[in-house]
C-alpha positions in Angstrom: 0.0 0.0 0.0 3.0 2.1 -0.4 1.9 5.7 -0.3 -1.7 4.9 -0.5 -2.9 8.3 -1.6 0.0 9.5 -3.8 -1.1 11.4 -7.0 -4.7 11.4 -5.9 -3.9 14.0 -3.3 -4.7 16.9 -5.6 -8.3 15.8 -5.9 -8.9 14.3 -2.4 -9.2 16.1 0.9 -7.4 14.9 4.0 -10.6 13.4 5.2 -11.2 11.5 1.9 -7.6 10.2 2.1 -8.3 9.0 5.6 -11.5 7.3 4.5 -9.9 5.6 1.5 -7.0 4.3 3.7 -9.5 2.7 6.1 -11.4 1.2 3.2 -8.2 -0.2 1.8 -7.1 -1.7 5.1 -10.6 -3.2 5.5 -10.3 -4.7 1.9 -7.1 -6.3 2.9 -8.7 -7.9 5.9 -11.6 -9.2 4.0 -9.3 -10.6 1.3 -7.2 -12.3 3.9 -10.3 -14.3 5.0 -11.0 -15.3 1.5 -7.6 -16.1 0.1 -7.8 -19.9 0.2 -6.8 -21.2 -3.2 -6.3 -17.7 -4.6 -3.3 -15.3 -4.8 -5.0 -12.2 -3.3 -2.5 -9.8 -1.8 -1.4 -6.2 -1.8 2.2 -5.0 -1.5 3.8 -8.5 -1.4 7.3 -9.0 -0.1 10.0 -10.7 -2.0 9.2 -14.5 -2.1 11.0 -16.5 0.5 11.4 -20.3 0.7 11.3 -22.1 4.0 11.3 -25.9 4.5 10.2 -26.5 0.9 7.3 -24.0 0.9 7.1 -20.5 -0.4 6.0 -17.4 1.5 5.1 -13.8 0.8 3.8 -11.2 3.2 1.5 -8.2 2.5 0.0 -5.1 3.9 -2.2 -5.8 7.0 -0.1 -8.5 8.7 -1.0 -11.6 6.7 0.4 -13.3 3.6 0.3 -16.3 1.3 1.8 -19.7 1.3 2.4 -22.1 -1.6 3.6 -25.7 -1.6 4.8 -25.5 -5.2 5.2 -21.8 -6.0 2.2 -21.8 -8.3 -0.9 -22.4 -6.2 -1.2 -19.9 -3.3 -3.4 -19.8 -0.3 -3.7 -17.7 2.9 -2.0 -18.6 6.1 1.3 -16.8 6.4 1.5 -14.8 9.7 3.3 -11.6 10.6 2.6 -9.6 13.7 2.7 -5.8 13.7 0.2 -5.1 10.9 1.4 -2.1 9.0 2.2 -2.0 5.3 4.5 -3.2 2.6 6.8 -5.7 4.3 9.9 -7.4 2.9 11.6 -10.7 4.0 15.2 -11.9 3.7 16.9 -15.1 4.8 20.2 -14.3 6.5 22.1 -17.4 7.7 19.5 -19.7 9.3 17.1 -16.9 10.3 14.5 -14.7 8.5 14.6 -10.9 8.8 11.2 -9.2 8.3 11.0 -5.5 7.8 7.8 -3.4 7.5 6.3 0.0 7.7 4.1 1.1 10.6 1.7 3.8 9.5 3.0 6.4 7.0 2.1 6.4 3.4 -0.9 8.6 4.0 -2.5 5.9 6.2 -4.5 7.7 8.9 -4.1 10.9 6.9 -0.4 11.5 7.6 3.2 10.6 6.7 4.6 10.1 10.1 5.9 6.6 9.6 8.2 4.1 11.3 10.2 1.2 9.8 10.7 -1.9 12.0 12.6 -5.1 11.8 12.1 -8.5 13.6 13.5 -12.0 13.3 12.2 -15.5 13.2 13.8 -18.9 12.9 11.1 -20.1 10.6 8.2 -18.8 8.5 6.0 -21.8 9.2 3.3 -20.7 11.7 2.8 -24.4 12.7 6.5 -24.9 13.7 7.4 -24.9 17.4 10.2 -22.5 16.5 7.8 -19.9 15.1 8.4 -17.0 17.4 9.1 -13.4 16.2 11.4 -11.2 18.2 10.3 -7.8 19.5 10.3 -5.2 16.6 13.2 -2.7 16.4 12.8 0.7 14.9 15.4 1.5 12.2 14.0 4.6 10.5 11.2 7.1 11.0 9.6 10.2 9.5 7.8 12.9 11.5 5.1 13.8 8.9 6.5 17.2 8.4 9.7 16.6 6.5 9.6 15.8 2.8 10.0 12.1 3.3 7.8 9.1 4.3 9.2 6.1 6.3 7.3 3.2 4.6 7.8 0.6 1.8 11.2 -0.9 2.8 13.1 -3.3 0.6 16.3 -5.1 1.6 19.5 -6.1 -0.1 22.3 -8.3 1.5 25.2 -7.2 -0.7 26.8 -10.5 -2.0 30.1 -8.7 -2.5 30.6 -6.9 0.9 28.1 -8.7 3.1 26.6 -5.4 4.1 22.8 -5.0 4.6 21.0 -2.1 2.9 17.4 -0.9 3.0 15.7 1.5 0.6 12.4 3.1 1.6 10.1 6.0 0.9 7.2 7.1 -1.3 6.2 9.8 -3.7 5.9 12.0 -0.7 9.5 13.2 -0.9 12.5 11.0 -1.5 13.6 7.4 -1.6 16.2 6.9 1.1 19.0 4.4 1.7 20.1 3.2 5.1 22.4 0.5 6.4 21.5 -2.2 8.9 23.7 -4.7 10.8 23.1 -8.1 9.2 23.5 -9.9 12.5 21.1 -7.8 14.5 18.8 -6.1 12.1 19.5 -2.8 13.9 20.6 0.4 12.2 24.4 0.6 11.9 25.6 3.1 14.5 26.4 6.5 12.9 24.7 5.6 9.6 23.0 8.6 8.0 20.3 8.2 5.4 21.0 9.1 1.8 18.5 10.3 -0.8 18.7 8.2 -4.0 15.5 8.7 -5.9 12.2 10.6 -6.3 8.9 10.1 -8.1 8.6 6.4 -7.2 7.9 4.2 -4.2 7.8 0.5 -3.2 11.5 0.2 -4.0 13.8 -2.8 -4.0 17.6 -3.2 -4.4 19.3 -6.1 -6.3 22.9 -6.8 -7.4 24.0 -8.4 -10.6 27.2 -8.6 -12.5 28.9 -5.6 -10.8 25.8 -3.4 -10.9 23.4 -2.3 -8.2 19.8 -1.9 -9.5 17.1 0.2 -7.8 13.6 -1.0 -8.8 10.9 1.5 -8.0 7.1 1.6 -8.6 5.9 4.6 -10.6 2.4 5.9 -11.1 -0.8 5.8 -9.0 -1.9 3.0 -6.7 -4.9 1.9 -4.8 -7.4 2.8 -7.4 -8.2 -0.7 -8.7 -8.6 -0.9 -12.5 -7.7 2.8 -12.8 -4.3 2.4 -11.0 -1.4 3.4 -13.2 1.4 1.7 -11.2 4.4 0.4 -13.3 7.8 -0.8 -12.3 11.0 1.1 -13.4 14.7 0.7 -12.8 18.0 2.6 -12.7 21.5 1.2 -12.0 24.8 2.2 -10.4 28.2 0.8 -9.7 27.8 2.0 -6.1 25.0 1.0 -3.8 24.8 4.6 -2.7 24.1 5.7 -6.3 23.7 7.7 -8.4 21.1 5.4 -10.1 20.8 6.2 -13.8 18.4 4.8 -16.3 19.3 3.7 -19.9 19.3 7.3 -21.1 21.6 8.5 -18.3 18.8 10.2 -16.3 19.3 10.1 -12.5 16.5 8.6 -10.5 17.0 11.4 -8.1 15.7 13.6 -10.9 12.8 11.3 -11.8 14.6 8.9 -14.2 13.7 5.2 -14.7 13.6 2.6 -17.4 10.4 0.5 -17.8 10.5 -3.1 -16.4 6.8 -4.0 -16.3 3.6 -2.2 -17.2 -0.1 -3.2 -17.5 -0.9 -6.1 -19.8 -2.8 -9.5 -20.1 -5.9 -7.9 -18.6 -4.0 -6.9 -15.4 -3.0 -3.4 -14.5 -1.0 -1.6 -11.9 2.1 -3.8 -11.3 4.1 -2.8 -8.2 6.4 -4.0 -5.4 9.1 -5.8 -7.3 10.9 -8.8 -5.8 13.5 -11.0 -7.4 14.0 -14.8 -6.9 17.0 -16.7 -8.5 15.7 -20.2 -9.1 18.9 -21.6 -10.8 21.7 -20.3 -12.9 20.0 -18.4 -15.8 16.6 -19.0 -14.3 15.1 -15.9 -12.5 11.6 -14.8 -11.7 10.2 -11.5 -10.5 7.2 -11.2 -8.2 4.9 -8.2 -7.8 1.2 -7.5 -7.3 -1.2 -6.2 -9.9 -3.5 -3.6 -8.5 -6.4 -5.2 -10.5 -6.8 -8.5 -12.4 -9.9 -8.0 -14.6 -10.4 -11.8 -14.8 -10.6 -12.0 -11.0 -13.1 -9.2 -10.6 -10.5 -6.4 -10.4 -8.9 -7.8 -7.2 -5.2 -7.2 -6.3 -3.3 -10.3 -7.0 0.2 -11.8 -6.7 2.0 -12.3 -10.0 5.2 -14.1 -10.8 6.9 -13.5 -14.2 10.1 -14.7 -15.8 12.8 -12.1 -15.3 15.0 -11.5 -18.4 18.2 -9.5 -18.8 18.7 -7.6 -22.0 21.9 -5.6 -22.5 22.4 -5.4 -18.7 18.8 -4.4 -17.9 16.0 -6.3 -16.2 12.9 -6.9 -18.2 9.7 -8.8 -17.2 9.0 -11.8 -19.5 5.5 -12.7 -20.5 3.6 -15.7 -19.1 4.1 -18.8 -21.3 1.0 -19.2 -23.5 -0.6 -22.4 -24.4 -0.7 -23.1 -28.1 0.8 -25.1 -31.0 4.4 -24.6 -31.7 7.6 -25.8 -33.4 10.0 -26.6 -30.6 13.4 -25.5 -31.9 16.9 -26.1 -30.5 19.0 -23.0 -29.8 22.0 -25.2 -30.8 21.2 -25.5 -34.5 17.6 -24.3 -35.0 16.4 -27.8 -35.8 12.9 -28.7 -34.7 11.8 -31.5 -32.3 9.9 -34.1 -34.3 8.5 -37.6 -34.2 11.0 -40.2 -35.5 8.8 -41.3 -38.4 9.3 -41.6 -42.1 9.2 -38.3 -44.0 6.1 -38.3 -46.3 6.7 -36.4 -49.5 4.0 -34.0 -50.7 2.8 -34.3 -54.3 3.3 -31.3 -56.6 2.9 -30.6 -60.3 6.3 -29.0 -61.0 7.4 -27.0 -64.0 10.9 -25.8 -64.9 11.2 -22.3 -63.7 12.0 -21.0 -67.2 8.7 -22.4 -68.5 6.4 -20.9 -66.0 3.7 -18.7 -67.6 3.3 -15.6 -65.3 -0.2 -15.2 -66.6 -1.3 -18.7 -65.5 -3.6 -18.5 -62.4 -1.9 -19.4 -59.1 -3.4 -22.3 -57.2 -2.5 -22.3 -53.5 -1.4 -25.7 -52.2 -2.8 -27.0 -48.9 -0.4 -27.8 -46.2 0.2 -31.5 -45.4 -2.4 -32.6 -42.9 -2.4 -35.2 -40.1 -4.8 -37.4 -42.1 -2.3 -37.5 -44.9 0.4 -39.1 -42.8 -0.9 -40.6 -39.5 -1.6 -44.0 -41.1 2.2 -44.3 -41.8 3.1 -43.9 -38.2 3.7 -47.0 -36.1 1.6 -47.8 -33.0 2.9 -47.7 -29.5 5.7 -45.5 -28.4 7.5 -43.5 -31.0 10.9 -41.9 -30.5 11.8 -38.3 -31.2 14.6 -36.6 -33.1 15.4 -33.1 -34.4 15.3 -32.1 -38.1 14.8 -29.2 -40.5 11.4 -27.6 -39.8 9.0 -28.1 -42.7 5.7 -27.3 -40.9 4.8 -31.0 -41.1 2.3 -32.7 -38.7 5.1 -34.7 -37.0 6.8 -31.4 -36.1 3.8 -29.5 -34.6 3.4 -29.8 -30.8 0.3 -28.6 -28.9 1.2 -27.4 -25.4 -1.6 -27.3 -22.8 -1.5 -26.5 -19.1 -2.5 -29.3 -16.6 -3.6 -27.1 -13.6 -4.6 -30.1 -11.5 -1.0 -31.3 -11.5 0.3 -28.2 -9.7 3.3 -26.2 -10.8 6.4 -24.3 -9.9 7.4 -20.6 -9.6 5.7 -18.8 -12.5 3.7 -21.5 -14.2 1.7 -24.8 -14.1 3.0 -28.1 -15.5 2.2 -28.7 -19.2 1.5 -31.6 -21.5 3.2 -31.6 -24.9 1.3 -33.5 -27.6 1.5 -33.8 -31.4 -1.1 -31.5 -32.8 -4.5 -33.1 -33.4 -3.6 -36.2 -31.4 -3.1 -37.3 -27.8 0.4 -38.6 -28.5 2.4 -37.1 -25.7 6.1 -36.4 -25.0 7.5 -38.4 -22.1 10.8 -39.1 -20.3 12.0 -42.6 -20.0 13.8 -44.3 -17.1 17.0 -44.3 -19.2 16.9 -40.5 -19.4 15.8 -40.5 -23.0 12.8 -39.2 -24.8 9.8 -40.9 -26.3 6.2 -40.4 -27.1 3.3 -42.4 -25.7 0.0 -43.0 -27.6 -2.1 -41.1 -25.1 -1.4 -38.7 -22.3 -2.3 -40.2 -18.9 -1.1 -37.5 -16.5 1.9 -39.6 -15.4 4.7 -37.4 -13.9 7.1 -38.3 -16.7 4.6 -36.8 -19.2 4.4 -33.5 -17.4 6.8 -30.7 -18.4 8.2 -27.6 -16.7 8.7 -24.8 -19.1 10.8 -21.9 -17.8 12.0 -18.9 -19.7 15.7 -18.2 -19.1 17.3 -14.8 -18.5 18.4 -14.6 -22.2 14.9 -15.2 -23.5 15.3 -18.9 -24.5 13.6 -21.7 -22.5 14.5 -24.8 -20.6 12.1 -27.8 -20.7 12.2 -30.3 -17.8 10.2 -33.4 -17.1 8.5 -33.3 -13.7 9.9 -36.7 -13.0 12.1 -39.3 -14.7 10.2 -42.6 -15.2 11.0 -45.0 -12.3 12.5 -42.4 -10.1 11.0 -41.6 -6.7 11.8 -37.9 -6.4 10.9 -34.9 -8.6 13.4 -34.0 -11.3 15.5 -30.9 -10.6 18.5 -31.6 -12.8 17.7 -33.1 -16.2 16.4 -31.0 -19.1 15.5 -31.6 -22.8 19.0 -31.5 -24.3 20.4 -31.4 -27.8 23.2 -33.8 -27.6 23.9 -33.4 -31.3 22.2 -31.5 -34.1 19.6 -34.2 -34.6 19.8 -36.0 -31.3 17.6 -34.8 -28.4 18.0 -36.5 -25.1 17.8 -35.7 -21.4 20.9 -34.4 -19.7 22.0 -32.1 -16.8 21.0 -28.5 -17.3 23.9 -26.2 -18.3 23.0 -22.5 -18.8 26.3 -21.9 -20.5 25.5 -24.4 -23.3 23.0 -23.9 -26.1 22.3 -27.6 -25.9 20.1 -26.9 -22.9 18.1 -24.1 -24.6 15.0 -24.2 -26.8 12.6 -21.8 -28.5 8.9 -22.0 -29.3 7.9 -20.7 -32.7 4.5 -20.6 -34.4 5.7 -20.4 -38.1 
């Protein structure tokens, strides 16, 4: 709820601000009672993993839990209420930071930022006990600053712990905390690093510090104009410049994510590194039109282009050629190539005035009788938009999922013949999809825009697969092998030619 009233203040009185804030807090409470099986949240923290489950906390004191990173339900607990928390695992403990009041809540900007620790995020664990909150920053409601919306970074280079906070009401500030205590470093003075944004977060990558901020108006449902912007610096203390060299302290910022896919108002960026080359970003959308305009948690692939973070799009079901990044060959059934019949003329004898007769594409009915029954292997070959090269990819929501997407089935277009992983870590197709774990596929967009494709489980193995991916062992030889982001053998593209 970072700066709940920002940009509406020119048209709202202090009383109307106060009323809106109370309504928003009430909406959060109501949503918290109805979150089972649904990702309803506002101002989500960066996603944290604890004992195999995922957690995110929001404004109002509650939060969401997921067993797989895809299906979310209410149940996360955080005392203190307030707004816009963040969570970070340091060692074997979890540090929670949040804003108490501020942001226009109660009609003012006198805010406090507090930290507290817990050994676990599981409210059912006997170790679930939060420490007493410690104040690390405050605003008096009179200065041009608002102590709310904190985001944390544990610097992987120096081990120092940094917090950015603030709203449109004044500046975004940077402070340093002690990573062992969560207290403000003695003698540390806050530093202004940005304006014209809120709900900030800091991340580090490849020698750069990135400041992600939320620009636009919030808390107005389908009319919210929230969007996520970024600047970067070689120093955590700034200056943070965008792609055009504009300082975020002067209002600069490069777009990371805006409205789309019938959802508007993205805000409260969080980054999760799943694996080398596999990253996702979390945020909320102020309004999901397909869910009645409610505020929802969203998880998107996080791409990196020319050193800048960009939100990827959700993977879309459809029919595709699955092409190897290694050579560009397409995944196909290992069946005989059926030639298409054509009346051909020598090119020098073609009459340009003769009417052109379009040729139909080869159809499934033209070739399926030549395919053997039972399991059929797969290979890669030149893409010719033939039936044995066209794969229909469909979500299987009842099978669960992973961070950013559900599991999918991959079938030859027009059939139920499904791609599957064998116990020998090879690939085959079965005549009909049954829902077996070796027929379910995890499709994740990598930071360079390509994809990795992983079977949920290898046939005969007892545990979910986390290592083996669809792999181009040679130009025409697909197999399953250990994921290697540095190799194009592990990477695939989906084309709809």
